[in-house]
C-alpha positions in Angstrom: -0.3 0.1 0.2 1.3 3.3 -0.7 0.3 6.0 1.6 0.7 9.9 2.5 -0.3 11.6 5.0 -0.4 15.3 6.7 1.6 13.7 10.1 -0.9 14.7 12.4 -3.1 12.4 14.9 -6.5 12.3 16.0 -9.8 14.1 14.2 -6.8 16.4 12.3 -5.4 13.2 10.8 -5.4 13.0 7.0 -4.1 10.1 4.5 -4.6 9.0 0.9 -4.2 4.8 1.1 -3.7 3.3 -2.9 -3.4 -0.3 -3.1 -2.7 -1.9 -6.3 -5.1 -5.1 -6.1 -3.8 -6.7 -9.3 -2.4 -6.5 -12.6 -4.7 -6.8 -15.9 -3.2 -9.1 -18.5 -3.4 -9.9 -21.2 -3.9 -6.1 -22.6 -7.3 -6.2 -24.5 -9.3 -3.5 -26.1 -11.9 -2.0 -23.5 -13.9 0.8 -22.7 -14.9 2.2 -19.4 -17.0 5.3 -19.9 -15.2 7.7 -22.5 -11.7 5.6 -21.4 -10.9 3.6 -24.3 -7.7 1.0 -24.4 -6.4 -1.0 -27.1 -3.1 -2.5 -27.9 -1.1 -1.1 -30.6 2.5 -2.0 -31.9 5.5 -0.2 -30.5 6.2 1.6 -34.1 3.0 3.3 -33.7 4.1 4.9 -30.5 7.6 5.6 -31.9 5.7 7.1 -35.1 3.7 9.3 -32.6 6.6 10.4 -30.6 8.7 11.4 -33.9 5.9 13.2 -34.7 5.2 15.4 -31.5 9.1 16.3 -31.5 8.6 17.6 -35.1 5.5 20.2 -34.4 7.4 21.1 -31.1 10.6 22.0 -32.9 8.5 23.8 -35.6 6.9 26.0 -32.8 8.6 29.4 -32.5 9.3 29.2 -28.8 12.4 29.2 -26.4 13.9 26.0 -25.1 12.4 24.9 -22.0 14.1 22.2 -19.6 10.6 21.6 -18.2 9.3 19.1 -18.6 12.0 16.9 -19.4 12.0 14.6 -22.6 13.1 11.4 -20.3 15.6 9.7 -22.6 18.3 9.5 -20.3 15.8 7.8 -18.0 16.2 3.8 -17.9 14.2 1.9 -20.4 10.7 0.9 -19.2 9.7 -2.7 -18.5 7.5 -3.5 -21.4 6.3 -6.7 -19.4 5.0 -4.6 -16.8 3.0 -2.3 -19.1 -0.7 -2.2 -18.8 -3.6 -1.4 -16.7 -3.6 -2.0 -12.9 -6.5 -2.4 -10.9 -6.4 -0.4 -7.8 -8.6 0.7 -4.3 -8.1 4.4 -3.3 -9.3 5.4 -0.2 -9.4 8.9 1.9 -9.1 8.9 5.5 -10.0 11.8 7.9 -9.4 10.8 11.5 -10.2 7.3 11.7 -13.3 7.5 9.1 -12.7 6.3 5.3 -14.6 9.0 3.6 -14.3 8.2 0.6 -13.3 4.4 -1.5 -13.1 3.9 -4.9 -11.8 1.2 -7.4 -9.5 2.7 -10.1 -8.0 1.8 -13.4 -4.5 3.1 -13.5 -2.1 2.6 -16.3 1.6 1.1 -15.2 3.0 3.9 -17.2 1.6 6.6 -14.9 3.3 5.4 -11.9 6.5 4.8 -13.6 6.4 8.4 -15.0 5.5 10.1 -12.2 8.4 8.4 -10.1 10.6 9.8 -13.0 9.6 13.0 -13.3 9.5 13.6 -10.0 13.2 12.7 -9.3 14.0 15.2 -12.4 12.0 18.1 -10.8 14.0 17.4 -7.3 17.0 17.6 -9.1 16.5 21.1 -10.8 16.7 24.5 -9.5 14.4 27.0 -10.8 12.5 30.4 -9.4 9.1 29.8 -11.3 6.5 27.5 -9.6 6.7 23.8 -11.7 3.7 21.6 -12.2 3.6 17.7 -12.1 0.9 16.2 -13.3 -0.2 12.3 -13.5 -1.1 12.5 -16.9 -4.1 12.3 -19.2 -3.4 8.6 -19.7 -5.0 7.3 -16.5 -7.9 10.2 -16.1 -10.0 8.1 -13.0 -6.5 9.3 -11.1 -5.5 12.8 -11.0 -2.2 14.1 -9.1 -1.1 17.4 -9.3 1.9 18.2 -7.8 3.2 22.1 -7.4 6.9 23.2 -6.4 7.5 26.6 -5.1 10.6 28.6 -4.9 11.0 31.0 -2.0 14.1 32.9 -1.0 15.2 32.1 2.3 16.8 35.2 3.3 13.3 37.3 3.0 11.7 35.3 5.8 15.1 35.7 7.8 16.4 31.7 7.6 19.7 30.6 6.9 20.1 30.0 3.3 23.2 27.1 3.9 20.5 25.1 6.2 16.7 26.3 4.9 15.4 24.6 2.1 14.5 26.3 -0.8 11.2 25.0 -2.2 7.9 24.0 -1.0 5.4 21.6 -2.2 1.8 21.3 -2.8 -0.3 18.0 -3.9 -4.0 17.3 -5.0 -5.0 13.8 -5.4 -8.7 13.4 -6.3 -10.8 10.9 -8.1 -12.8 11.8 -11.5 -16.0 9.6 -10.4 -17.6 10.0 -13.3 -15.1 7.6 -15.2 -14.3 5.5 -12.5 -17.7 4.2 -12.0 -17.6 3.5 -15.3 -20.7 5.5 -16.5 -21.3 5.2 -20.0 -22.0 8.7 -20.3 -19.3 10.2 -18.3 -16.7 13.0 -19.7 -13.0 13.3 -18.2 -13.7 16.6 -16.0 -11.1 16.2 -13.7 -13.8 16.9 -10.9 -14.5 14.8 -7.9 -13.4 13.8 -4.0 -10.4 14.8 -3.2 -7.2 15.8 -1.1 -4.4 18.5 -0.5 -1.6 18.3 1.3 1.8 20.3 2.4 4.0 17.1 1.8 8.2 17.8 2.1 10.2 16.7 -0.3 10.9 13.4 1.4 7.2 12.4 1.7 6.5 13.2 -2.0 9.1 11.1 -3.1 8.6 8.2 -0.7 5.3 8.1 -1.9 6.2 8.0 -5.4 8.7 5.4 -4.4 6.0 3.3 -2.5 3.4 3.4 -5.8 6.3 2.4 -8.5 7.2 -0.4 -6.1 3.7 -1.6 -5.6 3.2 -1.5 -9.3 6.5 -3.0 -9.8 5.4 -6.0 -7.6 1.5 -6.7 -8.7 0.9 -10.0 -10.4 
């Protein structure tokens, strides 16, 4: 189970628990509301990636280092790519206030892990955003990393952390329920956290570890 909390106790305790119940094999076409999955050859993905690169090269915009291209990341394990059947719980105090089954792509957790590590390794002064992506629209995760100047707050710049994090995790209820006329809206129950860097890294590591270990 991957767990993120606000490090409080009693009625003020907040937590998101996400458990990966099983891996869905083999990858076969299916539809769940507006979400449609199909299996296509690797050549198709390569063509789409090449087309995206050509389109971006044609844009008259300054080159940005975010988001990263991921070309220096380790290759993804193709045997693990596919849908994961998950259960998410939102907890307040001792009560589970919301619970839902989800379908999440393995690559969503894999990319979140590597994007987060790439983000932590960079320095910036503008807010940077990390999204869990549209390939798994039942689950929405949005992380913001913000810079602040320690000296402006009277802190020692040698010891103070220059960045803060905020994270929203929510569920698109219409899609997760499999409603035939549901739209990808990003609306639904969720939780908001101000985690530390160590907490967001640990949560990402737990998610990928769960995804890797799922049978």
